[in-house]
C-alpha positions in Angstrom: -58.6 79.1 -116.1 -60.0 77.7 -112.8 -56.6 76.0 -112.2 -54.8 79.3 -112.7 -57.1 81.0 -110.1 -56.6 78.3 -107.6 -52.8 78.4 -108.2 -52.8 82.2 -107.7 -54.8 82.0 -104.5 -52.4 79.3 -103.2 -49.4 81.4 -104.0 -50.9 84.5 -102.3 -51.7 82.5 -99.1 -48.4 80.7 -99.1 -46.5 84.0 -99.4 -48.3 85.6 -96.4 -46.5 85.9 -93.1 -47.1 83.0 -90.7 -49.2 84.0 -87.7 -49.3 81.8 -84.6 -52.9 80.6 -84.5 -53.7 80.7 -80.8 -52.6 84.2 -80.1 -52.5 85.9 -83.5 -49.1 87.3 -82.9 -46.5 87.6 -85.7 -43.1 86.3 -84.8 -40.4 88.7 -85.9 -37.4 86.8 -84.5 -36.5 84.1 -82.1 -33.4 84.4 -79.9 -32.1 82.0 -77.2 -30.0 83.2 -74.3 -27.7 81.3 -71.9 -29.5 82.6 -68.8 -33.1 83.6 -68.1 -34.3 87.0 -69.2 -35.0 89.5 -66.4 -36.3 92.6 -68.2 -37.1 94.0 -71.7 -37.7 97.6 -72.7 -38.3 99.5 -76.0 -35.5 101.7 -77.1 -34.6 104.3 -79.9 -31.6 102.4 -81.2 -31.4 104.4 -84.5 -31.8 107.8 -82.7 -34.7 108.7 -85.0 -37.3 109.5 -82.4 -39.0 106.2 -82.9 -38.8 103.2 -80.5 -37.3 100.9 -83.1 -35.2 98.6 -80.9 -35.2 96.8 -77.6 -33.0 96.4 -74.6 -32.9 92.9 -73.1 -31.2 91.9 -69.8 -30.3 88.5 -68.4 -29.4 87.0 -65.0 -25.8 86.6 -66.1 -25.4 90.4 -66.2 -25.6 90.9 -69.9 -27.6 93.8 -71.5 -28.2 93.4 -75.2 -29.3 96.1 -77.6 -31.3 94.7 -80.5 -32.7 96.4 -83.6 -36.2 95.7 -84.9 -35.0 92.7 -86.8 -33.4 91.1 -83.7 -29.8 91.8 -84.7 -27.5 92.6 -81.8 -26.1 96.1 -82.1 -24.0 96.0 -78.9 -23.9 94.7 -75.4 -22.8 95.7 -71.9 -21.6 93.0 -69.6 -21.9 93.5 -65.8 -20.1 91.5 -63.1 -23.5 91.0 -61.3 -27.0 90.0 -62.4 -29.2 92.7 -64.0 -32.8 92.7 -63.0 -34.3 95.9 -64.7 -33.8 97.9 -67.8 -35.6 101.0 -69.3 -35.0 103.7 -71.8 -35.1 107.4 -71.0 -34.3 110.9 -72.3 -30.9 112.2 -71.2 -30.5 115.4 -73.2 -32.2 118.0 -75.2 -32.8 115.8 -78.2 -36.0 114.4 -76.5 -35.3 110.9 -77.9 -35.4 107.8 -75.7 -31.9 106.8 -76.9 -30.3 106.3 -73.5 -30.7 103.2 -71.3 -31.1 102.6 -67.6 -29.8 99.4 -66.0 -30.6 98.2 -62.5 -27.9 95.8 -61.4 -27.6 93.6 -58.3 -24.7 95.8 -57.1 -27.5 98.2 -55.9 -26.7 100.8 -58.6 -28.7 102.3 -61.4 -26.5 102.9 -64.5 -27.2 105.3 -67.3 -25.8 104.1 -70.6 -25.6 105.2 -74.2 -26.2 103.0 -77.2 -23.2 100.7 -77.5 -21.5 100.2 -80.8 -19.6 97.2 -79.6 -19.4 95.0 -76.4 -18.3 96.6 -73.2 -17.5 95.3 -69.7 -18.9 97.4 -66.8 -16.7 98.5 -65.1 -14.3 99.7 -66.6 -16.5 100.9 -69.5 -17.7 104.5 -69.4 -21.3 105.4 -68.8 -23.2 108.6 -68.1 -23.7 108.2 -64.4 -24.6 105.7 -61.7 -26.7 106.1 -58.6 -26.2 103.8 -55.5 -29.6 102.9 -54.0 -28.1 100.8 -51.2 -30.8 98.2 -51.9 -31.7 95.6 -54.6 -33.2 97.1 -57.7 -36.2 95.3 -59.0 -38.1 98.0 -61.1 -37.0 100.7 -63.5 -39.1 103.0 -65.7 -39.0 106.5 -67.0 -41.6 109.2 -67.4 -42.5 112.7 -66.7 -45.0 114.6 -64.5 -47.4 116.0 -67.1 -44.7 118.1 -69.0 -46.3 117.7 -72.4 -46.2 120.2 -75.3 -48.7 120.5 -78.1 -48.8 117.1 -80.0 -47.9 115.1 -76.8 -44.2 114.7 -76.8 -42.9 112.2 -74.4 -40.2 113.6 -72.2 -39.3 110.7 -69.9 -36.8 112.8 -68.1 -37.5 111.2 -64.7 -36.4 107.8 -63.6 -38.6 105.7 -61.3 -36.8 103.0 -59.2 -38.3 100.3 -57.0 -35.9 98.7 -54.5 -36.0 96.1 -51.7 -33.6 95.7 -48.7 -31.5 92.6 -48.3 -33.9 91.0 -45.7 -37.0 91.7 -47.8 -38.6 93.8 -45.2 -38.1 97.3 -46.5 -39.1 98.8 -49.9 -38.5 102.2 -51.4 -39.7 104.1 -54.5 -37.2 106.6 -55.7 -37.5 109.3 -58.3 -34.2 110.4 -60.0 -33.7 113.2 -62.6 -32.1 112.5 -65.9 -28.7 113.5 -64.5 -28.9 110.8 -61.8 -29.7 112.9 -58.8 -32.4 112.0 -56.3 -35.5 114.2 -56.5 -37.5 112.4 -53.8 -38.1 108.9 -52.3 -40.9 107.2 -50.5 -40.8 104.2 -48.1 -43.5 101.6 -48.9 -45.2 98.9 -46.9 -44.9 96.4 -49.8 -42.7 95.6 -52.8 -42.9 97.9 -55.8 
């Protein structure tokens, strides 16, 4: 009887997910890339209203769309390095199922979920905005436009840029259609 209890306890512990001891984090998947990662952002890849995927960008200009299991759902390939990615709300569905990419060609691109691999250009995308400076930061959000139950709108795009000489920095706010709402020059990098 005692042997059975010990065996059952061993089977229970052996079947539990393995957690890394020093941090306590559970590893869901492990993926290696050819070039270093530059940015990661949560994304609504299934278009369910839940952030169930991620966007990953690399220095070689690739932007991967992964589901929660780490499977690649699609990819955009840019001719220049990509340094920033984010998700945002583009339309009335209020789901963060559209992606922003800040590339070294000084443009912010608004993309939809890819179902295959695309080269940019010539691949279509929602819009692009030329900042005339290097893009190092992208995020989305709103300005207190919440309804009952706190729905995240994320209809504004926040962009941090730096000029070529590293002496001028700007913070830009774009709307979801890619038009500049306002900008601010800053004394330091965003």
